C-alpha positions in Angstrom: 70.3 -120.3 76.5 73.6 -119.1 77.6 71.7 -116.9 80.1 70.2 -119.9 81.7 73.6 -121.5 82.0 74.8 -118.5 84.0 71.9 -118.7 86.4 72.1 -121.2 89.2 69.0 -123.1 90.1 69.4 -122.2 93.8 69.8 -118.5 93.0 66.7 -118.7 90.9 64.6 -120.3 93.6 65.9 -117.8 96.2 65.0 -114.9 93.9 61.6 -116.3 93.3 61.0 -116.7 97.0 62.2 -113.2 97.6 59.8 -111.9 94.9 56.9 -113.7 96.4 57.8 -112.4 99.9 58.0 -108.8 98.6 54.8 -109.3 96.7 53.1 -110.7 99.8 54.2 -107.7 102.0 53.3 -105.2 99.3 49.9 -106.8 99.0 49.4 -106.9 102.8 50.6 -103.4 103.6 50.7 -101.3 100.5 48.3 -102.8 98.0 45.2 -101.3 99.6 46.8 -97.9 99.9 47.9 -98.0 96.3 44.5 -99.1 95.2 42.9 -96.4 97.4 45.2 -93.7 95.9 44.4 -95.0 92.4 40.6 -95.0 93.2 40.9 -91.5 94.6 42.7 -90.3 91.5 40.1 -92.0 89.3 37.3 -90.3 91.3 39.0 -86.9 91.1 39.5 -87.3 87.3 35.8 -88.3 86.9 34.8 -85.4 89.1 36.8 -83.0 86.9 35.2 -84.4 83.8 31.7 -83.8 85.4 32.7 -80.3 86.3 33.9 -79.7 82.7 30.6 -81.1 81.4 28.7 -78.9 83.8 30.7 -75.8 82.7 30.1 -76.7 79.1 26.4 -77.0 79.7 26.4 -73.6 81.5 28.2 -72.1 78.6 25.7 -73.6 76.1 22.8 -72.3 78.3 24.4 -68.9 78.5 24.9 -68.9 74.7 21.3 -69.9 74.1 20.1 -67.2 76.6 22.3 -64.6 74.9 20.9 -65.6 71.5 17.4 -65.3 72.8 18.1 -61.9 74.3 19.6 -60.7 71.1 16.6 -61.9 69.1 14.3 -60.2 71.7 16.3 -57.0 71.6 16.3 -57.0 67.8 12.5 -57.6 67.7 12.0 -54.8 70.2 14.2 -52.5 68.2 12.2 -53.2 65.1 9.0 -52.7 66.9 10.2 -49.3 68.3 11.3 -48.2 64.8 7.9 -49.2 63.4 6.1 -47.3 66.2 8.3 -44.2 65.5 7.6 -44.4 61.8 3.8 -44.8 62.5 3.9 -41.8 64.9 5.8 -39.8 62.3 3.2 -40.7 59.6 0.4 -39.7 62.0 2.1 -36.4 62.7 2.7 -35.8 59.0 -1.0 -36.5 58.3 -2.1 -34.2 61.1 0.2 -31.4 59.7 -1.0 -32.0 56.2 -4.6 -32.0 57.2 -4.1 -28.8 59.3 -2.3 -27.2 56.3 -5.2 -28.1 54.0 -7.7 -26.6 56.5 -5.6 -23.4 56.7 -5.3 -23.3 52.9 -9.1 -23.8 52.5 -9.7 -21.0 55.1 -7.3 -18.7 53.2 -9.1 -19.5 49.9 -12.5 -18.9 51.5 -11.3 -15.6 53.0 -9.8 -14.5 49.7 -13.1 -15.4 47.9 -15.1 -13.5 50.4 -12.7 -10.5 50.2 -12.8 -10.6 46.4 -16.6 -10.8 46.4 -16.8 -7.8 48.8 -14.2 -5.9 46.7 -16.1 -6.8 43.5 -19.4 -5.7 45.0 -17.8 -2.4 46.2 -16.2 -1.9 42.8 -19.6 -2.5 41.0 -21.3 -0.1 43.4 -18.6 2.5 42.7 -18.8 1.8 39.0 -22.6 2.3 39.1 -22.3 5.6 40.9 -19.8 6.8 38.4 -21.9 5.5 35.5 -25.0 7.2 37.0 -23.0 10.5 37.2 -21.7 10.1 33.7 -25.1 9.2 32.4 -26.7 12.2 34.1 -24.0 14.5 32.6 -24.6 13.1 29.2 -28.3 13.3 29.5 -28.1 16.9 30.7 -26.0 17.8 27.8 -28.4 16.1 25.4 -31.6 17.4 26.9 -30.3 20.7 28.0 -33.1 20.8 30.4 -32.7 19.3 33.7 -35.2 17.0 35.2 -35.3 16.6 38.9 -32.5 14.7 40.4 -34.8 11.9 41.6 -36.2 11.4 38.1 -32.7 11.4 36.7 -31.6 8.7 39.1 -34.7 6.6 38.4 -34.1 6.7 34.7 -30.5 5.8 35.1 -31.2 2.9 37.5 -33.7 1.5 35.1 -31.1 1.8 32.4 -28.6 0.0 34.6 -31.0 -2.8 35.4 -31.4 -3.4 31.7 -27.7 -3.4 31.3 -27.2 -5.9 34.2 -29.8 -8.3 32.8 -28.0 -8.2 29.4 -24.6 -8.6 31.0 
């Protein structure tokens, strides 16, 4: 209340008139400019927010694309590994089969060779047996038959031995 006592009514009215005059001039000359500056600022801020949202969307899209590429690369890597493993298995099977064929061939060759050697050894043994038998028979008989007769007797003897063996 003391403040109101200090103010004079004329002064108060003059100040109010001055305020309204300043307000009128501000509104006539500067108000539109101030509102225009504020609107421009508001639009600029809205534009910046839109840009930020667009950048966020781009980052999210890039992140999703990166994740998809990573999954694709991982799947491709797994597929390549599986292909390499399958190829290695096929090569191993081919090598194993080739080795088995080689082993079978070696076994067959060995059997054939052993058969031939056994036949040759039997033939050699027969000859030696024939010679030994002839010598033993000569000693026993003391009389020599013809060589053809000797061989015939011994071959008959060997045939009997072969059938028993």
